[in-house]
C-alpha positions in Angstrom: -27.6 16.0 -69.9 -25.4 16.1 -73.1 -27.4 15.9 -76.3 -26.8 12.8 -78.4 -24.8 13.3 -81.6 -27.1 13.3 -84.7 -26.6 10.1 -86.8 -26.3 12.1 -90.0 -23.4 14.0 -88.5 -21.6 10.7 -87.6 -22.2 9.3 -91.1 -20.7 12.4 -92.7 -17.6 12.0 -90.5 -17.4 8.3 -91.1 -17.6 8.7 -94.9 -15.0 11.5 -94.9 -12.6 9.3 -92.9 -13.4 6.3 -95.2 -12.7 8.3 -98.3 -9.4 9.6 -96.9 -8.1 6.1 -96.1 -9.6 4.5 -99.3 -9.1 7.1 -102.0 -9.7 4.7 -104.9 -13.2 3.9 -103.5 -13.8 7.6 -103.0 -13.2 8.2 -106.7 -15.8 5.5 -107.6 -18.2 7.2 -105.2 -17.8 10.4 -107.2 -15.7 12.2 -104.4 -12.6 13.6 -105.9 -10.7 15.5 -103.2 -8.5 12.5 -102.6 -7.8 11.6 -106.2 -4.1 12.4 -105.9 -3.6 9.7 -103.2 -3.0 6.0 -103.2 -4.0 3.8 -100.2 -1.4 3.6 -97.4 -0.8 -0.1 -96.5 2.1 0.5 -94.2 1.8 -1.4 -90.9 1.5 1.8 -89.0 -1.3 3.1 -91.2 -3.2 -0.2 -90.8 -2.8 -0.2 -87.1 -4.0 3.4 -87.1 -7.1 2.4 -89.1 -7.9 -0.4 -86.7 -7.7 2.0 -83.8 -9.8 4.7 -85.6 -12.4 2.2 -86.6 -12.7 0.9 -83.1 -13.2 4.5 -81.9 -15.8 5.1 -84.6 -17.7 2.0 -83.4 -17.7 3.3 -79.8 -18.8 6.7 -80.9 -21.7 5.2 -82.9 -22.8 3.0 -80.0 -23.0 6.1 -77.8 -25.7 7.7 -79.9 -28.9 7.4 -78.0 -31.6 5.2 -79.7 -34.4 7.5 -78.6 -32.8 10.4 -80.5 -33.2 8.6 -83.8 -36.0 8.7 -86.4 -37.6 5.4 -87.5 -35.4 5.3 -90.6 -32.2 6.1 -88.6 -33.1 3.2 -86.2 -32.9 0.9 -89.3 -29.7 2.6 -90.6 -27.6 2.6 -87.4 -27.1 -1.2 -87.2 -26.2 -1.1 -90.9 -23.5 1.5 -90.3 -22.3 -0.4 -87.3 -22.0 -3.7 -89.3 -20.0 -1.9 -91.9 -17.5 -0.7 -89.4 -17.3 -4.2 -87.8 -16.9 -5.7 -91.3 -13.9 -3.5 -92.0 -12.3 -4.4 -88.6 -12.9 -8.1 -89.3 -11.2 -7.7 -92.7 -8.2 -5.9 -91.3 -7.8 -7.9 -88.0 -9.1 -11.4 -88.9 -9.0 -12.0 -92.6 -5.9 -10.0 -93.2 -5.8 -10.2 -97.0 -3.3 -7.2 -96.8 -0.7 -9.7 -95.5 -1.9 -12.8 -97.3 -2.5 -11.8 -100.9 -0.2 -9.7 -103.1 -3.1 -9.3 -105.5 -4.6 -6.7 -103.2 -1.8 -4.3 -104.2 -2.0 -4.9 -107.9 -5.8 -4.4 -107.9 -5.6 -1.2 -106.0 -3.0 0.3 -108.2 -4.7 -0.7 -111.4 -8.2 0.4 -110.4 -6.9 3.7 -109.0 -5.2 4.6 -112.3 -7.9 3.3 -114.5 -10.6 5.4 -112.7 -8.6 8.5 -113.6 -8.2 7.4 -117.2 -11.8 6.4 -117.9 -13.9 8.9 -116.0 -14.0 12.3 -117.7 -15.1 14.3 -114.6 -12.3 16.8 -115.1 -10.0 17.9 -118.1 -7.5 15.3 -119.2 -4.5 17.4 -118.0 -5.9 17.7 -114.5 -6.5 13.9 -114.3 -3.0 13.3 -115.7 -1.6 15.3 -112.8 -3.4 13.1 -110.4 -2.1 10.0 -112.2 1.4 11.5 -111.8 0.9 11.8 -108.1 -0.4 8.2 -107.9 2.5 6.8 -110.0 5.0 8.6 -107.7 3.4 6.8 -104.7 3.4 3.4 -106.4 6.9 2.4 -105.1 5.7 3.1 -101.6 2.6 0.8 -102.2 4.8 -1.9 -103.6 7.2 -1.7 -100.7 4.3 -2.1 -98.3 3.4 -5.3 -100.2 7.0 -6.6 -99.7 6.8 -5.7 -96.0 3.4 -7.2 -95.4 3.0 -10.3 -97.5 5.4 -12.9 -96.0 3.5 -16.3 -95.9 0.9 -16.3 -98.7 -1.0 -19.3 -100.1 0.5 -20.5 -103.4 -2.7 -19.8 -105.3 -2.5 -16.2 -104.1 1.0 -15.8 -105.4 -0.3 -17.1 -108.8 -3.3 -14.8 -108.9 -1.2 -11.9 -107.6 1.3 -12.3 -110.3 -1.4 -12.3 -112.9 -2.9 -9.1 -111.6 0.5 -7.4 -111.3 1.3 -8.4 -114.9 -2.0 -6.8 -116.0 -1.3 -3.6 -114.0 2.3 -3.5 -115.4 1.0 -3.8 -119.0 -1.6 -1.1 -118.3 1.1 1.3 -117.0 3.7 0.4 -119.7 1.5 0.4 -122.8 -2.1 1.6 -122.2 -2.0 4.4 -119.7 0.0 6.8 -122.0 -2.6 6.3 -124.7 -5.3 7.5 -122.2 -3.6 10.9 -122.1 -2.3 11.1 -125.6 -4.2 14.4 -126.1 -2.4 16.2 -123.3 0.1 18.7 -124.8 1.9 19.9 -121.7 5.4 18.6 -122.4 6.6 19.2 -118.8 3.7 17.2 -117.4 4.3 14.4 -120.0 8.0 14.3 -119.1 7.2 14.0 -115.4 4.7 11.3 -116.2 7.3 9.3 -118.2 9.7 9.5 -115.3 7.1 8.4 -112.7 6.0 5.7 -115.0 9.6 4.3 -115.2 9.9 4.3 -111.4 6.5 2.5 -111.0 7.4 -0.1 -113.6 10.7 -0.7 -111.9 9.0 -1.2 -108.5 6.5 -3.6 -110.1 9.0 -5.7 -111.9 11.2 -5.9 -108.9 8.3 -7.1 -106.7 7.1 -9.6 -109.3 10.6 -11.1 -109.5 10.7 -11.3 -105.7 7.3 -13.1 -105.7 8.5 -15.6 -108.3 11.9 -16.4 -106.9 11.6 -15.8 -103.2 7.9 -16.3 -102.1 6.5 -18.7 -104.6 8.8 -21.7 -103.8 7.9 -21.5 -100.1 4.3 -20.5 -100.3 2.5 -23.1 -98.2 -0.2 -21.3 -96.3 -3.9 -22.2 -96.7 -6.3 -20.0 -98.7 -9.3 -21.2 -96.6 -11.0 -18.7 -94.4 -12.7 -21.3 -92.3 -16.4 -21.5 -91.6 -16.5 -19.0 -88.7 -14.6 -16.3 -90.4 -16.5 -16.8 -93.7 -19.9 -16.7 -92.0 -18.8 -13.6 -90.0 -17.8 -11.9 -93.2 -21.2 -12.6 -94.8 -23.0 -11.4 -91.7 -21.2 -8.1 -91.4 -21.0 -7.3 -95.1 -24.2 -8.7 -96.5 -26.5 -9.1 -93.5 -26.6 -12.9 -94.2 -27.4 -14.6 -90.8 -28.1 -18.0 -92.3 -25.8 -20.9 -91.4 -23.4 -21.8 -94.2 -24.7 -25.4 -94.2 -28.3 -24.1 -94.9 -27.0 -21.7 -97.5 -25.2 -24.6 -99.2 -28.4 -26.6 -99.2 -30.2 -23.7 -100.9 -27.5 -23.5 -103.5 -27.7 -27.2 -104.3 -31.5 -27.0 -104.5 -31.2 -24.1 -107.0 -28.6 -26.0 -109.0 -30.9 -28.9 -109.5 -33.8 -26.7 -110.5 -31.9 -24.7 -113.0 -30.1 -27.7 -114.5 -33.5 -29.3 -115.1 -34.8 -26.1 -116.8 -31.6 -25.9 -118.9 -32.2 -29.4 -120.2 -35.8 -28.6 -120.9 -35.1 -25.5 -122.9 -32.2 -27.1 -124.7 -34.6 -29.9 -125.8 -36.7 -27.3 -127.7 -33.7 -26.7 -129.9 -33.3 -30.4 -130.9 -32.6 -33.8 -129.5 -29.3 -34.8 -128.0 -26.9 -33.8 -125.2 -28.0 -30.3 -123.9 -24.4 -29.3 -123.4 -23.6 -30.0 -127.0 -26.8 -28.1 -128.0 -25.5 -25.1 -126.1 -22.1 -25.3 -127.7 -23.8 -25.4 -131.1 -25.9 -22.4 -130.2 -22.7 -20.4 -129.2 -21.1 -21.3 -132.5 -24.1 -20.5 -134.6 -25.1 -17.3 -132.8 -21.8 -15.4 -133.0 -22.6 -11.7 -133.5 -22.4 -11.1 -137.3 -22.3 -7.3 -136.9 -19.6 -7.3 -134.2 -20.0 -7.3 -130.5 -20.4 -3.5 -130.0 -23.0 -2.9 -132.8 -24.9 -6.0 -131.6 -25.0 -4.7 -128.0 -26.1 -1.2 -129.1 -29.1 -2.7 -130.8 -29.8 -4.9 -127.7 -29.8 -1.9 -125.3 -32.4 -0.1 -127.5 -34.6 -3.1 -127.7 -34.3 -3.7 -123.9 -35.2 -0.1 -123.1 -38.2 -0.3 -125.4 -39.3 -3.6 -123.8 -39.0 -2.2 -120.3 -41.0 0.9 -121.1 -43.7 -1.1 -123.0 -44.1 -3.5 -120.1 -43.7 -0.8 -117.5 -41.1 -2.8 -115.5 -39.0 -0.1 -113.9 -38.5 3.6 -114.3 -35.7 4.6 -116.6 -34.5 7.9 -115.1 -33.9 10.9 -117.4 -30.3 11.7 -118.2 -27.5 10.8 -120.5 -28.0 7.4 -122.2 -25.4 4.8 -121.6 -22.7 4.9 -124.3 -22.0 1.4 -125.8 -18.5 1.6 -127.2 -15.4 -0.5 -128.0 -13.2 -0.9 -125.0 -10.5 1.8 -125.2 -7.1 0.6 -126.3 -5.6 1.0 -122.9 -8.3 -1.3 -121.3 -8.7 -4.0 -123.9 -7.5 -6.7 -121.6 -11.1 -6.7 -120.2 -13.9 -8.7 -121.7 -16.9 -6.4 -120.9 -17.2 -3.6 -118.3 -19.6 -1.0 -117.1 -18.1 2.3 -116.0 -20.8 4.4 -114.3 -20.1 7.8 -112.6 -20.3 7.7 -108.8 -23.6 8.7 -107.1 -22.0 11.8 -105.5 -20.7 13.3 -108.7 -21.3 17.0 -108.7 -22.5 16.9 -112.3 -24.0 14.1 -114.3 -21.7 12.6 -116.9 -21.8 9.7 -119.3 -21.7 6.1 -118.4 -19.8 3.7 -120.6 -20.7 0.1 -121.4 -17.4 -1.2 -122.9 -17.1 -4.4 -124.9 -14.0 -5.7 -126.4 -14.7 -6.4 -130.1 -12.4 -8.4 -132.4 -9.1 -6.9 -133.3 -8.6 -7.0 -137.1 -5.0 -8.1 -136.6 -6.1 -11.3 -134.9 -6.1 -14.6 -136.8 -9.4 -15.8 -138.2 -9.6 -18.6 -135.6 -9.0 -16.2 -132.7 -11.7 -13.8 -134.1 -14.1 -16.7 -134.3 -13.3 -18.0 -130.8 -13.8 -14.4 -129.4 -17.2 -14.1 -131.1 -18.3 -17.5 -129.9 -17.5 -16.6 -126.3 -19.6 -13.4 -126.7 -22.4 -15.2 -128.6 -25.7 -13.3 -128.9 -27.6 -15.2 -126.1 -24.7 -14.6 -123.7 -24.4 -11.0 -124.8 -28.1 -10.5 -124.1 -27.5 -11.6 -120.5 -24.4 -9.4 -120.2 -26.3 -6.4 -121.6 -29.2 -7.0 -119.2 -26.8 -7.4 -116.3 -24.4 -4.5 -117.0 -26.6 -1.9 -118.6 -30.4 -2.2 -119.0 -31.9 -2.7 -116.5 -28.9 -3.8 -114.5 -26.0 -1.7 -113.2 -26.6 1.3 -115.4 -30.2 1.8 -114.4 -29.5 0.9 -110.8 -26.8 3.6 -110.6 -29.1 6.1 -112.3 -31.6 5.6 -109.5 -28.8 5.7 -106.9 -28.0 9.4 -107.8 -31.5 10.3 -106.4 -31.2 8.4 -103.0 -31.3 10.9 -100.1 -29.6 8.8 -97.4 -25.9 9.1 -97.6 -25.4 5.8 -95.8 -27.6 4.0 -98.3 -26.3 5.9 -101.3 -22.5 5.4 -100.9 -20.8 2.6 -102.8 -18.2 2.7 -100.1 -20.8 1.2 -97.8 -22.7 -0.8 -100.4 -23.9 -4.4 -100.1 -22.4 -6.5 -102.9 -25.4 -8.8 -102.8 -27.7 -5.9 -103.5 -25.6 -4.5 -106.4 -24.8 -7.9 -108.0 -28.0 -9.5 -106.9 -30.1 -6.8 -108.7 -28.0 -7.1 -111.9 -28.3 -10.9 -111.8 -32.0 -10.8 -111.0 -32.5 -8.5 -114.0 -31.3 -11.3 -116.4 -34.0 -13.5 -114.8 -36.7 -10.8 -114.6 -36.5 -9.6 -118.2 -36.8 -13.2 -119.6 -39.5 -14.0 -117.0 -41.5 -10.9 -118.3 -41.6 -12.5 -121.8 -38.7 -10.8 -123.6 -38.1 -12.5 -127.0 -40.0 -15.5 -125.7 -40.1 -16.9 -129.3 -36.3 -17.4 -129.1 -35.4 -20.1 -126.6 -31.7 -19.5 -127.1 -32.0 -16.3 -125.0 -33.5 -18.2 -122.2 -30.8 -20.9 -122.6 -28.1 -18.2 -122.3 -29.7 -16.8 -119.2 -29.8 -20.2 -117.6 -26.2 -20.9 -118.5 -25.2 -17.7 -116.7 -27.3 -18.7 -113.7 -25.6 -22.1 -113.5 -22.2 -20.4 -113.3 -23.4 -18.1 -110.4 -25.0 -21.0 -108.5 -21.8 -23.0 -108.9 -19.9 -20.1 -107.4 -22.0 -20.1 -104.3 -21.5 -23.8 -103.8 -17.8 -23.9 -104.6 -17.0 -20.9 -102.4 -18.7 -22.4 -99.3 -17.0 -25.8 -99.9 -13.6 -24.2 -100.5 -13.7 -22.1 -97.3 -15.9 -24.0 -94.9 -15.1 -27.5 -96.0 -12.1 -29.2 -97.6 -12.9 -28.9 -101.3 -9.7 -28.5 -103.4 -9.3 -26.2 -106.3 -9.1 -29.1 -108.6 -12.4 -30.5 -107.3 -13.8 -27.0 -107.8 -12.7 -27.0 -111.4 -14.4 -30.4 -111.9 -17.6 -29.0 -110.3 -17.8 -26.0 -112.7 -17.2 -28.3 -115.6 -19.7 -31.0 -114.6 -22.4 -28.9 -113.1 -22.2 -25.5 -114.8 -21.1 -27.0 -118.2 -17.9 -24.8 -118.5 -14.8 -25.5 -120.6 -11.6 -26.4 -118.8 -10.0 -22.9 -118.9 -13.1 -21.0 -117.8 -13.8 -23.6 -115.1 -10.3 -23.2 -113.7 -10.5 -19.4 -113.6 -13.8 -19.6 -111.7 -12.6 -22.1 -109.2 -9.3 -20.2 -108.5 -11.3 -17.0 -108.1 -13.2 -18.6 -105.3 -10.0 -18.8 -103.2 -9.4 -15.1 -103.1 -12.9 -13.8 -103.8 -15.1 -16.0 -101.6 -18.0 -13.5 -101.6 -18.7 -14.2 -105.2 -21.6 -16.1 -103.5 -23.4 -12.7 -103.6 -24.7 -13.1 -107.2 -27.0 -16.0 -106.5 -27.6 -15.1 -102.8 -28.6 -11.6 -103.8 -30.9 -12.8 -106.6 -32.6 -15.2 -104.3 -33.0 -12.6 -101.5 -34.5 -10.2 -104.0 -36.9 -12.7 -105.3 -38.1 -13.5 -101.8 -38.4 -9.8 -101.0 -40.5 -9.4 -104.1 -42.8 -12.3 -103.1 -43.2 -10.9 -99.6 -43.8 -7.4 -100.8 -46.4 -8.6 -103.2 -48.2 -10.4 -100.5 -48.1 -7.3 -98.3 -49.4 -5.0 -101.0 -52.1 -7.2 -102.3 -54.1 -5.5 -105.1 -51.9 -2.4 -104.8 -48.8 -4.3 -106.0 -47.1 -3.6 -109.2 -43.7 -4.9 -110.4 -42.6 -1.3 -111.4 -43.5 0.0 -108.0 -41.6 -2.8 -106.3 -38.5 -2.1 -108.5 -38.6 1.6 -108.1 -39.1 1.5 -104.3 -36.2 -1.0 -104.0 -33.8 1.1 -106.1 -34.8 4.3 -104.3 -33.8 2.7 -101.0 -30.2 2.5 -102.1 -27.5 -0.2 -101.8 -28.1 -1.4 -98.3 -28.1 -5.0 -97.3 -31.3 -7.0 -97.9 -32.4 -7.1 -94.2 -32.4 -3.3 -94.3 -34.5 -3.3 -97.5 -36.9 -5.7 -95.9 -37.4 -3.4 -92.9 -37.9 -0.4 -95.1 -40.4 -2.2 -97.4 -42.1 -4.7 -95.1 -42.2 -3.0 -91.8 -41.4 -4.2 -88.2 -41.7 -7.9 -88.9 -39.8 -8.4 -92.1 -39.0 -12.1 -91.7 -35.9 -13.9 -93.0 -34.1 -12.6 -96.1 -33.6 -16.1 -97.6 -35.1 -19.5 -97.1 
């Protein structure tokens, strides 16, 4: 009898294959042997991926169950679902032939990772950027070949992303490597930059003049494909209609609490109260300095209340967004969990530019008002993504450690939950504006869940989605439109609220199981040490053989 293949051997092979075919994701995982590559979206490469993934699925299925440990019996279905999710994405959802935004995002993220992570000397990373720029025309040609009948909204979002990537390559990328003094390398970079810019401009003109006028396809996934995506990627088995009911229930509850907290700040329309708070609580010391102070106070509060372990290591650096990345609002750049050596994580915030007009400066600071900035700092840094990724470095299981295989509802659910948990624990309870800001952020995430389901499983229009964000999440027109349009091409932005609710239910069930032995810190540390798997996997690991439903 032939011995069954060890599961860890299969996972090693599967991750190696995944990194080779997804080199940008490999970089974010902290794996750098593919840093000189861009993804290959040629039709032959996609067909080869489908064939290889199907083979991987058969190979995994052939591993005998009785050869697995108790933990491996939990992990194998998770790995199988990840493979099926990738096949579903390539064969059924087919964003690679429906959405030009895919190509702009890959190129921009791939280049930005080399610019922002200092895992190697600048000259070495510049050489890898050179290699990627030389492959950019091939990537853009694949976009031309593949995207033939896109939805109009995808052309719009694709052009926006491509314009941002173009600005990044034209203006910002050279600044990232301004300290490199190898003139030959800089000359090659300039030549490759010119070729990449030409390819991007040509494709953007083609989208505007050729594809946009005849873009008539629907953006909707349909209920079955949407539900299948959530099942494979997030372990969400719940019917979409039930998930929608849960979202509507949460919306009503949070709106009621929003109105109650706003009432503490004075009589009148709670929405106008929130607008007044945003105007009055603009950061007087600038966004970056304010956030630095926030991180210190959050860390002190977490340690004083013993909420979650803060692993030893380099503290997060709160800094102004680099010049070459100032088109972002706020971003957290954390080294991948497989990095050979620990390096600094950066929490970037775009502060006002002194060249801006007074009105623009004030608008920017109102958008990043202190209550909102508290929620952003909790979400992005402490105890959100930064603390999460610090724990992730110490996870032993490769399958549950890899961001390549991560559950978005776990990553974003944890960060969104942290906004709730910190306020729930009594942080600055004498200041109701912080609670109001946290509730305002929650309303946006709940509206995302509702709008995404109705956009893709029902017949909600984008314009109706805009009105929903305005009326139910209290957003201004421009922000409401961006949120509704995002739902067309990023339907899994349901994961923020879904993940938070699944985490809260897991906490409740774990507390009931542990009884007098329960502590919030033990729950958080155990959860984070189990990695970035889907919540059904976390429930099995933490609750045993009869974990119950992940969400109700």
